[in-house]
C-alpha positions in Angstrom: -44.9 40.4 -96.6 -42.2 37.7 -96.8 -39.5 40.1 -95.8 -41.5 41.1 -92.7 -42.0 37.5 -91.7 -38.3 36.8 -92.2 -37.3 39.8 -90.1 -39.7 38.7 -87.4 -38.2 35.2 -87.4 -34.7 36.5 -87.1 -35.6 38.8 -84.3 -37.3 35.9 -82.4 -34.1 33.8 -82.8 -31.9 36.7 -81.7 -34.1 37.5 -78.7 -34.2 33.9 -77.5 -30.4 33.5 -77.9 -29.8 36.8 -76.0 -31.2 35.4 -72.7 -29.1 33.7 -70.0 -30.3 32.3 -66.7 -28.3 34.0 -63.8 -30.0 32.5 -60.8 -33.2 31.1 -59.4 -35.9 32.9 -61.3 -33.5 35.5 -62.8 -32.6 35.9 -66.4 -30.1 38.3 -68.0 -31.5 39.8 -71.2 -29.6 41.7 -73.9 -31.6 44.2 -75.7 -31.0 44.9 -79.4 -30.2 48.6 -79.3 -27.2 50.4 -80.8 -24.7 48.1 -79.2 -26.2 46.0 -76.4 -27.8 46.8 -73.1 -28.0 44.1 -70.4 -30.9 44.1 -68.0 -31.7 41.5 -65.3 -35.3 40.3 -65.3 -36.7 38.6 -62.2 -39.5 36.1 -62.9 -42.4 35.7 -60.4 -42.6 32.8 -58.1 -45.5 30.5 -57.5 -46.5 28.2 -54.7 -49.0 25.4 -55.0 -50.9 23.7 -52.2 -54.3 22.4 -51.1 -56.9 23.7 -48.9 -60.0 22.2 -47.3 -63.4 23.7 -47.9 -66.9 22.8 -46.6 -69.6 22.7 -49.2 -73.3 22.4 -48.5 -75.1 20.0 -50.9 -78.8 19.4 -51.2 -80.3 16.2 -49.8 -82.0 14.2 -52.6 -84.6 11.5 -52.0 -85.5 9.0 -54.6 -89.1 7.7 -54.5 -90.6 5.1 -56.7 -93.7 6.2 -58.5 -95.7 5.0 -61.5 -97.7 6.7 -64.2 -99.8 5.6 -67.1 -98.5 6.8 -70.4 -100.1 6.4 -73.8 -97.6 5.0 -76.3 -98.2 5.0 -80.0 -98.2 1.7 -81.8 -97.6 0.9 -85.5 -98.8 -2.3 -87.2 -97.4 -3.1 -90.6 -99.2 -5.4 -92.9 -97.7 -7.1 -95.9 -99.5 -6.8 -99.3 -100.7 -10.4 -99.0 -102.2 -9.7 -95.6 -103.9 -6.6 -97.1 -105.5 -8.8 -99.9 -106.7 -11.4 -97.3 -108.1 -8.7 -95.1 -109.9 -7.0 -98.0 -111.3 -10.3 -99.3 -113.0 -11.0 -95.9 -114.9 -7.7 -96.1 
């Protein structure tokens, strides 16, 4: 497994070093065959710009409204309050 990784690393270094830029968007690549074979590879071009678009958005109205909601409550009594409450009963 280590030998395979080492061979892959060497091939990556060789393939990167075998490229040379020859013009705008063109690279000269040497293939590792018996001897070397040189090919010219042309890279694609890209143009970037902006364009206007019309988008329909929904109209949202905000109205004030009220509702009655039951909210749970919790009352905590200390032990001394419990004694006093039980003593009154």
